[in-house]
DRENVEXKE-401784 format. One record per residue (C-alpha): residue in three letters; x, y negated, z. Coordinates in steps of 0.02 Angstrom, whole numbers, plus 50000, padded with zeros to 5 digits. Last residue first. Example, Ala and Ser with C-alpha at 12.3 -4.5 7.8 and 13.67 -1.06 7.14 Angstrom:
<rs>
<r><residu>SER</residu><px>50684</px><py>50053</py><pz>50357</pz></r>
<r><residu>ALA</residu><px>50615</px><py>50225</py><pz>50390</pz></r>
</rs>
This chain:
<rs>
<r><residu>UNK</residu><px>45120</px><py>51072</py><pz>53426</pz></r>
<r><residu>UNK</residu><px>45290</px><py>50995</py><pz>53459</pz></r>
<r><residu>UNK</residu><px>45354</px><py>51003</py><pz>53636</pz></r>
<r><residu>UNK</residu><px>45459</px><py>50895</py><pz>53751</pz></r>
<r><residu>UNK</residu><px>45478</px><py>50938</py><pz>53935</pz></r>
<r><residu>UNK</residu><px>45557</px><py>50840</py><pz>54077</pz></r>
<r><residu>UNK</residu><px>45590</px><py>50932</py><pz>54239</pz></r>
<r><residu>UNK</residu><px>45635</px><py>50842</py><pz>54400</pz></r>
<r><residu>UNK</residu><px>45727</px><py>50933</py><pz>54538</pz></r>
<r><residu>UNK</residu><px>45771</px><py>50916</py><pz>54722</pz></r>
<r><residu>UNK</residu><px>45642</px><py>50788</py><pz>54779</pz></r>
<r><residu>UNK</residu><px>45654</px><py>50746</py><pz>54966</pz></r>
<r><residu>UNK</residu><px>45733</px><py>50575</py><pz>54938</pz></r>
<r><residu>UNK</residu><px>45595</px><py>50518</py><pz>54819</pz></r>
<r><residu>UNK</residu><px>45629</px><py>50443</py><pz>54647</pz></r>
<r><residu>UNK</residu><px>45775</px><py>50560</py><pz>54612</pz></r>
<r><residu>UNK</residu><px>45953</px><py>50545</py><pz>54675</pz></r>
<r><residu>UNK</residu><px>46137</px><py>50564</py><pz>54628</pz></r>
<r><residu>UNK</residu><px>46100</px><py>50656</py><pz>54467</pz></r>
<r><residu>UNK</residu><px>46159</px><py>50828</py><pz>54408</pz></r>
<r><residu>UNK</residu><px>46108</px><py>50872</py><pz>54231</pz></r>
<r><residu>UNK</residu><px>46030</px><py>51033</py><pz>54165</pz></r>
<r><residu>UNK</residu><px>45991</px><py>51048</py><pz>53978</pz></r>
<r><residu>UNK</residu><px>45872</px><py>51174</py><pz>53902</pz></r>
<r><residu>UNK</residu><px>45820</px><py>51238</py><pz>53730</pz></r>
<r><residu>UNK</residu><px>45655</px><py>51322</py><pz>53765</pz></r>
<r><residu>UNK</residu><px>45626</px><py>51507</py><pz>53797</pz></r>
<r><residu>UNK</residu><px>45437</px><py>51505</py><pz>53766</pz></r>
<r><residu>UNK</residu><px>45382</px><py>51669</py><pz>53844</pz></r>
<r><residu>UNK</residu><px>45493</px><py>51652</py><pz>53999</pz></r>
<r><residu>UNK</residu><px>45454</px><py>51466</py><pz>54028</pz></r>
<r><residu>UNK</residu><px>45390</px><py>51481</py><pz>54207</pz></r>
<r><residu>UNK</residu><px>45498</px><py>51626</py><pz>54262</pz></r>
<r><residu>UNK</residu><px>45651</px><py>51558</py><pz>54172</pz></r>
<r><residu>UNK</residu><px>45633</px><py>51387</py><pz>54254</pz></r>
<r><residu>UNK</residu><px>45623</px><py>51469</py><pz>54426</pz></r>
<r><residu>UNK</residu><px>45778</px><py>51574</py><pz>54389</pz></r>
<r><residu>UNK</residu><px>45873</px><py>51427</py><pz>54317</pz></r>
<r><residu>UNK</residu><px>45835</px><py>51318</py><pz>54468</pz></r>
<r><residu>UNK</residu><px>45893</px><py>51454</py><pz>54586</pz></r>
<r><residu>UNK</residu><px>46050</px><py>51485</py><pz>54483</pz></r>
<r><residu>UNK</residu><px>46089</px><py>51299</py><pz>54470</pz></r>
<r><residu>UNK</residu><px>46095</px><py>51277</py><pz>54660</pz></r>
<r><residu>UNK</residu><px>46273</px><py>51208</py><pz>54653</pz></r>
<r><residu>UNK</residu><px>46203</px><py>51071</py><pz>54539</pz></r>
<r><residu>UNK</residu><px>46127</px><py>50982</py><pz>54689</pz></r>
<r><residu>UNK</residu><px>46019</px><py>50829</py><pz>54647</pz></r>
<r><residu>UNK</residu><px>45944</px><py>50905</py><pz>54491</pz></r>
<r><residu>UNK</residu><px>45880</px><py>50833</py><pz>54327</pz></r>
<r><residu>UNK</residu><px>45817</px><py>50974</py><pz>54217</pz></r>
<r><residu>UNK</residu><px>45786</px><py>50938</py><pz>54034</pz></r>
<r><residu>UNK</residu><px>45669</px><py>51046</py><pz>53934</pz></r>
<r><residu>UNK</residu><px>45652</px><py>51072</py><pz>53747</pz></r>
<r><residu>UNK</residu><px>45516</px><py>51152</py><pz>53645</pz></r>
</rs>
């Protein structure tokens, strides 16, 4: 399992990491966080992409 987090404000990485950890706590995926200038909607703060092999 791998997740990629695209965030608009990297200074909030601890909040994003905490929420990600709560949701994926049993899986513990390999994770990358990248700051982007914008997402598809101006009010979006984070986009999470997940790849898994079953």
